[in-house]
C-alpha positions as CSV (number, residue, x, y, z in Angstrom):
1,M,-17.1,-5.8,0.7
2,A,-15.1,-7.2,-2.1
3,E,-11.5,-8.1,-1.5
4,K,-9.2,-5.1,-1.8
5,T,-5.6,-5.3,-3.1
6,I,-3.3,-2.9,-1.4
7,M,0.3,-2.5,-2.7
8,L,2.9,-0.9,-0.5
9,V,6.0,0.5,-2.1
10,C,9.2,1.2,-0.3
11,A,12.9,1.6,-1.1
12,A,13.7,-2.1,-1.3
13,G,10.6,-3.9,-0.3
14,M,12.1,-5.1,3.0
15,S,11.1,-2.5,5.6
16,T,7.5,-2.8,4.7
17,S,7.3,-6.6,4.9
18,L,6.7,-6.5,8.7
19,L,4.1,-3.8,8.2
20,V,2.3,-6.0,5.6
21,S,2.1,-8.9,8.0
22,R,0.7,-6.6,10.7
23,M,-1.8,-5.2,8.2
24,Q,-2.9,-8.8,7.3
25,K,-3.4,-9.6,10.9
26,A,-5.4,-6.5,11.4
27,A,-7.6,-7.3,8.3
28,E,-8.2,-10.8,9.6
29,A,-9.1,-9.5,13.1
30,D,-11.5,-7.0,11.4
31,G,-13.0,-9.7,9.1
32,I,-11.8,-7.8,6.0
33,E,-10.7,-9.6,2.9
34,A,-7.5,-7.9,1.7
35,N,-4.6,-8.9,-0.5
36,I,-1.7,-6.8,0.9
37,F,1.8,-7.0,-0.5
38,A,5.0,-5.0,-0.6
39,T,7.5,-4.3,-3.4
40,G,10.6,-2.3,-3.9
41,A,10.3,1.0,-5.9
42,S,12.4,-0.5,-8.7
43,D,9.9,-3.3,-9.3
44,A,6.7,-1.3,-8.7
45,D,5.9,-0.8,-12.4
46,N,6.2,-4.5,-13.2
47,K,3.9,-5.3,-10.3
48,L,1.3,-2.7,-11.4
49,E,1.3,-4.3,-14.9
50,S,0.9,-7.8,-13.6
51,T,-1.5,-7.2,-10.6
52,D,-4.9,-5.6,-10.3
53,V,-4.3,-3.1,-7.5
54,D,-7.0,-1.0,-5.7
55,V,-4.6,1.2,-3.7
56,L,-0.9,2.1,-3.8
57,L,0.7,3.2,-0.5
58,L,4.2,4.6,-0.5
59,G,6.6,4.2,2.4
60,P,7.8,7.6,3.8
61,Q,11.3,7.0,2.4
62,V,9.9,7.0,-1.2
63,R,7.4,9.9,-0.7
64,F,9.2,11.8,-3.5
65,M,7.7,9.3,-5.9
66,E,4.1,10.2,-5.1
67,G,3.7,12.7,-8.0
68,Q,5.0,10.3,-10.6
69,F,2.8,7.4,-9.4
70,K,-0.3,9.7,-9.2
71,T,0.4,10.8,-12.8
72,K,1.0,7.2,-14.0
73,L,-2.1,5.8,-12.3
74,A,-4.6,8.6,-12.8
75,D,-6.1,7.0,-15.9
76,K,-6.5,3.7,-14.0
77,G,-8.2,5.4,-11.1
78,I,-5.8,3.9,-8.6
79,P,-5.4,6.2,-5.5
80,V,-1.8,6.9,-4.3
81,E,-0.9,8.2,-0.9
82,V,2.2,8.3,1.4
83,I,1.8,6.1,4.5
84,D,1.3,8.1,7.6
85,M,4.8,8.6,9.1
86,K,3.8,7.9,12.7
87,A,1.9,4.8,11.8
88,Y,4.8,3.6,9.6
89,G,7.3,4.2,12.4
90,M,5.2,2.3,14.9
91,M,4.4,-0.4,12.3
92,D,0.8,0.2,13.1
93,G,-0.9,-2.3,10.8
94,E,-4.5,-1.3,11.7
95,T,-4.0,2.4,11.0
96,V,-2.2,1.8,7.7
97,L,-4.9,-0.8,6.7
98,Q,-7.6,1.7,7.4
99,Q,-5.7,4.4,5.4
100,G,-5.6,2.0,2.4
101,L,-9.3,0.9,2.7
102,N,-10.5,4.5,3.0
103,L,-8.7,5.3,-0.2
104,A,-10.1,2.3,-2.0
105,K,-13.7,3.4,-1.6
């Protein structure tokens, strides 16, 4: 499977950094090549212009942005979804990684 790029967007980019490292550990353990990074909502547009992203996952605290990202990314075919609240709260890297990979197919 080709490397997948998963972008996480949260309010400031800080709360998801721990989740990103757990997702990377889960990907390594599963033998999956993934480029996973987090950014704040204010910088998301810049990142989308400069980075080739396969999936965009939104932190629960910015779920209200789901509609605008879906509209913005529809023509690029980039799926957008809000991270599962329970998985986010538990910082469950494996579950969130699988959520992203399932969207990327």
